[in-house]
N, C-alpha and C positions, 0 to 999 in steps of 0.2 A: 648677563653674566653666565647663562647656561650654555651658550654656544649653539651651533646648529647641529641637530642630530641627522646623520646620514645613514639610513639603514642599507645594508649591503645584502642583497638577495639574488636570486637567479636572474640572468639577463632575459629580456623578453624575446619571444620566438623570432621576431623580425630582425633583431640585432644578431642573434645566433645565425640566422639564414645569411645575412650580409657577410658575417665573419667567415662562414663556410665557403661562400662563393669566392670571396677574396683570397682565402687560403688555398683554393684549388684552381686558381686562374690558369696555371700552367697545364693542368690536366683536368678540365671541368668535369664535375659529376653530373649524372642525369638527374632530372627533377625528383624522381622518387627516392634517389639516394640522398639528395639534399634534405628531403623530408625526413628520412630515416635518421640522419645526423641530428637534425633539430629535435626530434622526439626523444632520441636516446640521451642526448647531452643534458637534458633537464636544466638548461640555462647555464651550464658550466663551460666557460671558455677553455679551461684546461681539458675537459672531456672532448671538446671539438677537436682540439689539436691532436690528442691521442687517438681518437677514432680515425681521423684522416691518415695519420702516420701508420696506424695498424692496417688500415685498408690497403694502403699502398704497398706495405710489406707483405701482406697475406694474399693480395690479389683481388679481394672484393670485400665490401662491407658485410656481406652475409656470413663471412668467416670470422668476423670480429665478435667477441663475447659482449654481452649486454652491459655488464658492470664496468666501471672505470678500472678497478683493480684487475678484473679479468682481461680487459683490453691491454693493460700494461704487461701482464703476465704473458699474454699471447705474443707480444712483440719480443719479449725476452726469449721465449721458447723457440722463436723462429731463427735465433742466432745459431751459428755453427757451434759445436761442442766446446772448442777452445775458448772462443769469445765469451760464451755463456759462463764457463768456469771462472774466467778472469773477472767478469762483471760480478758474479756471485761472491767471490772472495773479497773484492773491493768493497762490497756492501757492508762488511764487518767494520770498516773503518769510519763509517758515518756518512752524512750527507756531503761533507767536505773533508778532504784529507790531503796530507803531504805526499808528493810523488815519491820521495825517497822511502817513506814508510810502505807505500804500496809495492814498490819494487822489492823491498826486503821480504815482505810477506809472500809475494808471488815466488820469489827465489827459493824460500823455504819449502814451497810446494812444487818446485821444479818447473815453474812457469815464468814467463816474462811478458811484459806489455810491449811487444814489438810494434813498429810503425804500421804494419798491415792490420794487426789486431786493433790498434788504437784507432785506425780509420773506420773499421767496422763498428767500433763502440762509440763513435763520435755523436751518434744520435742519442746516446744514453749518458755519456760523460762529456763534460766541457771544462775548459780551463777556468780556474779560480785564482787568477794571478799567475805569475811566472813559475811558481813552485808547487802549485796545488791543483788537484782535480776536484770536481764536484758533480754529483748526480744532477741531471736536468731538473728534477724536482724531488721533494722529500718523499712523496707517495711512491714514486718509482723505486727509490732506494728501499723503502719499507717492504714493498712487494718482493723484491729480489732477496732481501735479507730473510724474510719469512719462509722462503723456499728452501733455506739451508737446513740440513739435518742437525739436531741438537749437538751431537758429539763433534761434528765437523765445525760447527759454529764456535764451540768452546775452544777447540784446538786453534782455530784462526785468531780468536781473541787473545789467547796466550802468546801466539807468535807476534801479533800486532803490539801487545804490551812490551814484549822483549825487544822488538825492533825500535820502538819509541825510546825505551830506556837506553839502548845502544847509541841512538842518534841524538839523544838529549844533550843540551849544553850544560846540564847540571843545575839549572834554575828550577824554581817551583812551578813554572808556568804549565808544565805538562802533567802535573799531579792529578788534575781532575780527569783527564782522558785516560791516564794510566790506571786510576782506581776503577774506572768503568770497565776497561778491558779485562783487568785481572779479576774483577767481580764476576763478569760473564764467563771467565775461564775457570772459576772456582778456586783461584789461588788466594787463599784467605790472608796469608801473611803479607803479601805485597799489596793486596787490596787495603788492608788495615793501615799499612805505612803510608801509602799515597793518599788515601781518603782522609786521614788525619791532617796531612799537610794541606790538602785542598780545602778542607773545612775551615782550618785556621786562617788560611789565606782569604777565603771568601768572607769570613766573619770580620776580619781586620778592615775590610773595605765596605762594611755594612751591607753586604749581599746576604741577608739573613736566610732567605728561602733557599738559596744555593748552598749555603753552609749546612742547612738542615739535611739536604740530600746527601752530602758527603759524610756528615757525622753519623747519619743513620746507616749508611753503607759501612762505615768503620765499625760501628757497634755490632752490626750483624756479623762481620768478619771476626771481630774480637772474641765472640762467643765460641768460635771454632778453633781458637788458638790457645793451647794449654799454657803457653809461656806468658800470656798477658796476665799480669797480677791484678788483684782486687783494687789496688790503689790506682793502677793505670786505667782500669775499667771505670772506677769512680770518677776520675778526672774527665774521661771521655764523655760519660753520661751527663756530667755537669755542663760540659761544653755544648752537648746536644740540647740540654734543657735551656741554656742561655740563648742558643740560636732559635729554638722554637718560640721562646718568650718574645724575642725581638721580631719574629715573624708574625706575632699575634696568635700563635697556636697555644693558647694557655693550658687547655686540658692535656695536650700532648707534652707540654713542658713539665707539668706536675708529674706526669707518668715517668719521664726521664729522671726527674729528681728523686722519685721513689726508688728507682733502680740504683741511683747513686748512693742513696742512704743505706740500702741493703749492702752494697759493696763496701761502704765505709766501716761497717762492723762496729767495733768498740772505740773508734776514733771520735771522741766527743767533739773536738774542735771542727773536724770535717763535717760532722752531722749538724753542728750548730750553724755552720756556713750554709749548708743546704736549706735549713729552716729559713735563713735570711732570703735566699733565692725564692723559696716558695712564698714567702711574705710579699716579695716584689710582684710575683705573678698575681696573687690575690688582690693586691693594691691596684695594679693596673686594670684588673677586671672589675674593680669597684666593690669587691667583697672585703670591706674594711675590718669587720669583726674577725674573719678568718685570718686576715693578715696580722692582726694584733696577737691572735693566738699563736701563730707561727713565731713571732718575735719573742713571746713569753717562753715558749718551749726552747727556743734557741738560746736564750739568755741563761736558762737553768743549766743547759749542757755546758755553755761557755764558762759558767761560774765553777763548774766541777773540774775544769782544766787548770793547768799551771798558768799563773797570771801572765807570763811572757807570751804565751800562745793564746790564752783565752780572752785577755782584755781587749786586743784589737777587734776581735769578732764581737765581743760584748758592746764595744763602742759603736760599731756599725749597726748592730741590732737596735740599740737605743735610739740612734739617729733615725733609723727607718720607722721605729714606733712613733717618733715625734712627727715625721712626715705624715704618717697615717692619721694621727690625731688632728693634724692641721686640715687634712682632707675632710675629716668629720666636723670641722669648725669648732673643735674643742681647743680654743686658743691657749688658755692657761696651762692645760696639760701638755700641749705641744711645746710651749716655751720651756716648761719645767724639764721635760724629757730632753729637749734640744740642748739645754744648758748642761744637764748631766752628761749627755753624750759628748759635748764639746770639752768638758773638763777631763773626762776619761781619755778622749782622743788625744788631747794635748799631753797628758801624762805618759801615754804609751807611744806617742809619735805616729798616730794613725791619721794621715792627712785626708784620706778619702772619707773617713767617718767625720772628721772635722768639717769638711766641705758640706756634707749632708746635714750636719748639725746646724751649721750657720744658715743653710737654706731653710731648715725647719723653723729656726728662730725668726727668720725673715717672714715666712708665711704666717707665723703666729702673730708677729708684730703688725703685719698687714691687717689681719682680722681684728686686732685690737685698736687699729687706727693710730699707731705710734708715728709721730712725725718723722723721726730719723731712721725709719725702717730700712732705707736703702743701704745704710752702712753694712748691714748683714748680707745683703745681696752682693755687694762689692767684695766683701771678704770671701764669700763662697765662690764668686767668679774668679778671683785671683788664685784660689786653691785649685779649682777645676782647670784653669789654664796651666798651672804648674804640673798638674797630673796628666795633661793631654786628654782630659775627659771632654769630648766634643758634645755629648748629650747634656752634661751638666752646664757647659758653657752656653749652649743654646737656650736652656731653660732660664738661666740667670740673666743672660743678655736680653731675652724677651721680656722678663719681668722688669728689668731696669728701663726698657723701652716704654712699657706701660706706665711706669711711674713718671717718666719724662713727658 
C-alpha cells in the first residue's frame, strides 16, 4: 500500500553527455566543450539546454557564466535593446499571460510586440494556446523580472492590473491576479477589493491555502486604508482565521482571531462568536481544556446580549462544548450539553447549532452503547444537507457507514 518511491536527483554524467551530443548534432561540440557542459550542468537537463543555447548565442562556452541564472541572464543581455525591454515588461505578467494584456501594457509604454521582435523573442517566449504567451521556463521569467528596477516594476504592475480590469468580462475569475498586480503596485484600495473577492472564491471551493494568501494580502492592504471600518476589518480577520484553520495553520488562526476580537471592541455577540471559532481551533488541535474554556467565556458574553442576538451564538457554543466533552469521552456531560443546545437551538431557530447538537448527542449515545443511536446521526445529516454543510454531511455519512 506504500507504493514505489522514485527519488529524483541529478542525471548521471553519461546521460548528460549523450543528451549534449544529441542536442548539438547539427553543430557538434569539441570533446573538451562536451566535458565542460557535463561538469557545469551538475546533472540538470535544463542547464544543458541553456548552456548550449547561450554558447550558440554568445559564440563560445567560455563566455557563458557558470551558474544557471547567470547563463539565462547572459542570453537576455545579448538581445537588442527593444527586444530586451519588451521581454522585461512581459515578465511582470507572470509565467503565462494573455496576449491582449501584454499588448495593452506595452502600448502604455509606447512599445509593441511586432512580428520581427516576436521572432527574436521566440527563444524566450512561446505560445500557450491561441490567446496566450508563456516564458519558456519559470526560472527564465524570474531572472528577467528580478532585473527590473523597483519603481519600474511597480508602475508596470499598476498598468497590468488596469489593463486586466479593462479587458475583464466582469466575472470574479481575474480577482486573484488583479490583487497580486495591485499589491505589487502599492494600490491598497484595489488590492483590498480584489483580494477579498479572491479569498472568498477560493474558500468557497475549499482551496484553503490559496484563500489564506488572498486574505492575508487583503488584511495587509486594509491596514493602509482609512475608510475600512473596524467591523469590516473584524469580518476580514475572521475569514482569515477560518481559512488558516481549514489549512491546518492553528497558531496563525488564533492570531487572526485575536486581531478580530480587538476590532470587535464592545460588540459582545461578535466577540462570543470569535470565542467559538477559537474553541474549534483548540478542539481540532486536541487541546480540549482550552476549547472548553473558550466556550465558557463565549457563553458569558452571549448571555450579556439581547436574547434575539445572543441565543443563537449561545446555542452554537453549547453544541460545541458538547462535542468537546464527547471527544473527552465524558458521555453523560456530552449528552446533557447536547440536549440543552438542541432545546435552545429549536427555540431560536438556529439550525446549524441544532445539527451540531444532534451530532454531539449521537457521539454521546455511541459512547454509552445506546442501540438506536443512529437516529441522532440521521437527524444531524438531514440538517447538514439542508444547510449545504459538506463537512458536516461527510462526518455524519461516515459515521452512519461505520454503524452499517
